[in-house]
C-alpha positions in Angstrom: -10.9 -20.9 17.2 -13.0 -23.0 14.8 -14.5 -21.5 11.7 -17.9 -22.9 10.8 -17.8 -24.6 7.4 -19.2 -27.6 5.6 -15.7 -28.8 4.6 -12.3 -29.1 6.1 -10.9 -25.8 4.9 -7.8 -25.0 6.7 -6.4 -22.3 4.4 -7.3 -19.9 1.7 -5.6 -19.1 -1.6 -4.9 -15.4 -2.4 -4.8 -14.6 -6.1 -2.8 -11.5 -5.4 -2.2 -8.7 -7.9 -0.9 -10.7 -10.9 0.2 -14.1 -12.0 2.8 -12.8 -14.6 6.3 -13.3 -13.2 7.6 -10.1 -14.9 4.8 -8.0 -13.6 5.2 -9.6 -10.1 8.9 -8.6 -10.1 8.1 -5.0 -11.0 5.3 -4.9 -8.3 7.7 -6.3 -5.7 10.2 -3.6 -6.3 7.4 -1.0 -6.3 5.8 -2.1 -3.1 9.1 -2.7 -1.4 9.9 0.9 -2.1 6.5 2.1 -0.9 6.8 0.1 2.3 10.4 1.3 3.1 9.4 4.9 2.4 6.3 4.4 4.6 8.3 3.1 7.5 11.0 5.7 7.2 8.6 8.6 6.8 6.4 7.7 9.7 9.3 6.8 11.9 10.8 10.1 11.1 7.6 11.9 12.1 7.5 10.0 15.4 11.1 10.8 16.1 10.8 14.4 15.2 7.7 15.0 17.3 9.2 13.2 20.3 12.5 15.0 20.0 11.4 18.5 19.4 9.7 20.1 22.4 8.1 22.8 20.2 5.9 20.1 18.7 4.6 18.8 22.1 1.1 20.2 21.4 -2.2 18.4 20.9 -2.0 18.7 17.1 1.3 16.9 16.9 0.3 14.4 19.6 -2.5 13.3 17.3 -0.2 13.4 14.3 2.2 11.1 16.1 -0.6 8.7 16.7 -1.6 8.9 13.1 2.0 8.0 12.1 1.9 5.0 14.5 -1.4 3.8 13.0 0.0 4.2 9.4 3.0 2.1 10.4 0.7 -0.6 11.8 -1.8 -0.6 8.9 0.9 -0.8 6.3 2.7 -3.6 8.2 -0.6 -5.6 8.3 -0.9 -5.8 4.6 2.3 -5.0 2.6 4.8 -7.6 4.1 2.3 -10.4 3.2 1.9 -8.9 -0.3 5.6 -8.8 -0.8 6.0 -12.4 0.4 3.3 -13.6 -2.0 4.8 -11.7 -4.9 7.9 -13.9 -4.5 6.0 -17.1 -3.8 4.3 -19.6 -6.1 2.0 -20.7 -3.3 0.0 -17.8 -2.0 -1.9 -19.3 0.9 -3.0 -18.0 4.3 -4.3 -20.1 7.1 -7.8 -19.7 8.5 -6.5 -18.2 11.7 -4.1 -15.9 9.8 -7.0 -14.8 7.6 -9.2 -14.0 10.7 -6.3 -12.1 12.2 -5.8 -10.1 9.1 -9.5 -9.3 8.9 -9.4 -8.0 12.4 -6.3 -5.8 12.0 -7.2 -4.7 8.5 -10.2 -3.0 10.1 -9.1 -1.9 13.6 -6.2 0.2 12.3 -8.2 2.1 9.6 -11.1 2.2 12.0 -9.0 3.9 14.7 -7.6 6.2 12.0 -11.1 7.3 11.0 -11.8 8.2 14.7 -8.5 9.9 15.0 -9.1 12.0 11.9 -12.4 13.1 13.4 -10.5 14.0 16.6 -7.9 16.0 14.6 -10.7 17.9 12.9 -12.1 18.9 16.3 -8.7 19.9 17.4 -8.3 22.3 14.5 -11.9 23.6 15.1 -11.1 24.3 18.7 -7.7 26.0 17.8 -9.1 28.2 15.0 -12.6 29.0 16.2 -12.0 29.2 19.9 -8.3 30.1 20.3 -8.7 31.6 23.7 -10.2 28.5 25.2 -8.0 26.0 23.2 -5.5 25.4 26.0 -8.2 24.7 28.5 -10.3 22.5 26.2 -7.5 20.4 24.7 -5.7 19.4 27.9 -3.2 16.5 27.9 -5.6 14.3 29.8 -8.4 15.0 27.4 -6.2 14.3 24.3 -5.2 11.0 25.7 -8.8 10.1 26.5 -9.8 10.9 22.9 -7.1 8.6 21.5 -8.1 5.8 23.9 -11.8 6.2 22.9 -10.8 6.1 19.2 -9.0 2.7 19.8 -11.9 1.4 21.9 -14.6 2.2 19.3 -12.5 0.8 16.5 -11.8 -2.4 18.5 -15.5 -2.9 19.1 -16.3 -2.6 15.4 -13.4 -4.8 14.5 -14.8 -7.6 16.8 -18.2 -7.2 15.0 -16.4 -7.7 11.6 -14.5 -10.8 12.9 -17.8 -12.3 14.3 -19.3 -11.8 10.8 -16.4 -13.7 9.3 -16.5 -16.5 11.8 -20.2 -17.1 11.2 -19.7 -17.6 7.4 -20.2 -21.1 6.1 -17.8 -22.4 3.4 -18.2 -25.4 1.2 -15.6 -25.8 -1.5 -14.4 -22.4 -2.7 -11.3 -21.2 -1.0 -9.8 -18.8 -3.6 -9.9 -15.1 -2.5 -9.7 -12.7 -5.4 -7.6 -10.3 -3.5 -4.2 -9.9 -2.0 -5.3 -9.7 1.6 -8.2 -11.0 3.7 -11.0 -8.4 4.0 -14.5 -9.3 4.9 -16.1 -8.1 1.6 -13.8 -10.6 -0.3 -14.9 -13.5 1.9 -18.6 -13.0 1.2 -18.4 -14.5 -2.4 -16.8 -17.7 -1.0 -19.7 -18.4 1.4 -22.3 -21.0 0.4 -24.7 -19.9 3.1 -27.2 -16.9 3.1 -25.0 -13.8 3.7 -27.8 -11.2 3.5 -27.9 -10.7 7.3 -24.1 -10.5 7.4 -24.1 -7.9 4.6 -26.8 -5.8 6.3 -24.8 -5.9 9.6 -21.6 -4.9 7.8 -23.3 -2.0 5.9 -24.9 -0.7 9.1 -21.6 -1.1 11.1 -19.6 0.7 8.3 -22.2 3.5 7.9 -22.3 4.0 11.7 -18.6 4.1 12.0 -18.0 6.0 8.8 -20.7 8.7 9.2 -20.1 8.8 12.9 -16.6 10.0 12.2 -17.1 11.8 8.9 -20.0 14.0 10.0 -18.0 15.6 12.9 -15.2 16.3 10.4 -17.6 18.0 8.0 -19.1 20.1 10.9 -15.7 21.0 12.2 -14.4 22.1 8.8 -17.6 24.0 7.9 -17.1 26.1 11.0 -13.4 26.4 10.2 -14.1 27.7 6.7 -16.7 30.1 8.1 -14.1 31.5 10.6 -11.4 31.7 7.9 -13.6 33.7 5.6 -14.2 36.2 8.4 -10.5 36.9 8.8 -9.7 40.2 7.2 -6.0 39.6 6.8 -5.1 37.8 3.6 -1.9 36.4 5.2 -4.0 35.1 8.1 -6.3 33.3 5.7 -3.4 31.8 3.8 -1.7 30.5 6.9 -4.9 28.9 8.3 -5.7 27.3 5.0 -2.2 26.0 4.8 -2.5 24.4 8.2 -5.7 22.6 7.4 -5.2 21.7 3.7 -3.1 18.6 4.5 -5.9 17.3 6.7 -8.4 17.8 3.9 -6.2 15.8 1.6 -5.8 12.9 4.1 -9.6 12.8 4.8 -10.5 12.7 1.1 -8.1 10.0 0.2 -8.8 7.8 3.3 -12.6 8.0 3.6 -13.2 7.9 -0.2 -11.4 4.7 -0.9 -12.3 3.0 2.4 -16.1 3.6 2.3 -16.4 2.6 -1.3 -14.4 -0.6 -0.7 -16.6 -1.8 2.2 -20.0 -0.5 1.0 -19.9 -1.4 -2.7 -20.6 -5.1 -3.6 -17.4 -7.1 -4.3 -16.9 -7.5 -8.0 -13.5 -9.3 -8.0 -12.3 -6.6 -10.3 -9.2 -4.4 -10.4 -11.2 -1.6 -8.7 -11.4 -3.7 -5.4 -7.6 -4.1 -5.5 -7.0 -0.4 -6.3 -9.2 0.8 -3.4 -7.5 -1.5 -0.9 -4.1 -0.4 -2.1 -5.1 3.2 -1.9 -6.0 3.2 1.8 -3.8 0.3 2.8 -0.5 1.2 1.1 -0.7 4.6 -0.6 -2.3 6.7 2.2 0.1 5.5 4.9 2.9 6.5 2.5 1.5 9.9 1.7 0.5 11.0 5.2 3.9 11.9 6.6 5.0 13.6 3.4 1.8 15.6 3.1 2.2 16.9 6.7 5.9 17.6 6.4 5.7 19.3 3.0 2.7 21.4 3.9 3.7 22.4 7.5 6.6 24.8 8.1 6.9 23.8 11.7 7.4 20.2 10.8 10.0 21.0 8.2 11.9 23.2 10.6 11.7 20.5 13.3 13.1 18.0 10.8 16.0 20.2 10.1 16.7 20.8 13.8 16.5 17.1 14.6 18.7 16.1 11.7 21.2 18.7 12.8 21.4 17.1 16.2 22.2 13.6 14.8 24.2 14.4 11.7 
């Protein structure tokens, strides 16, 4: 696949997080630990949900898909970051950059859709418990996950097409540690106004299209919870949904700001990408396992079988 340009650019240079060898060594240890914990935490969730028949419910089916997505997203960005922290030459080929642009969007894009689906699942379970089994059938849950992947894939192709249509002259230094479309815009020597407009419209459509259903679902959930006379009932329901609130806040907050705000080549751009690309995949399994008694009990039962 050829990339339109006015020069023979075959690779880009990633500035990374730091050029200080001592700081790089510390960052390597830090992100290696984060990556290993992310892999172990999400693999544990996948294993526990698969092994424990009590967790074969729509909620945990979606949660297992979330763990799979977090594994994928973290693996798209962190291994390359770790490699660059040990290398003097931090380059990425044009094809590799395009690939990273695609996967750096399709995985969080699918996760955004999945979070919306999970919010609907909690809405159906809490607000319409008698109809929940009928509504959230196995076939319907699988269709919702496939639709999530399909919508994210469509938007990811739009993002890649925007990247392919950029013209580059001389600049090839990306002020970031991964290839993301907002970081490529400053390198272009052509008019990017249309590209920026399409990106903003695409992100708003995808972001609001997933966030608004979440807001509606949780507004109805809160209303239902407040009508529960039992204090213990309220506490249990809030406990079930609080982990989802935390995940949504961390994920949507950093992701939308990163793609909608103009790229400034500042530390904020790096922090936002690290938040939803490295930290959120790490926190998700621990948030759910620490907040959910069923998951903690299943972990103990599963560990008991293998230890």
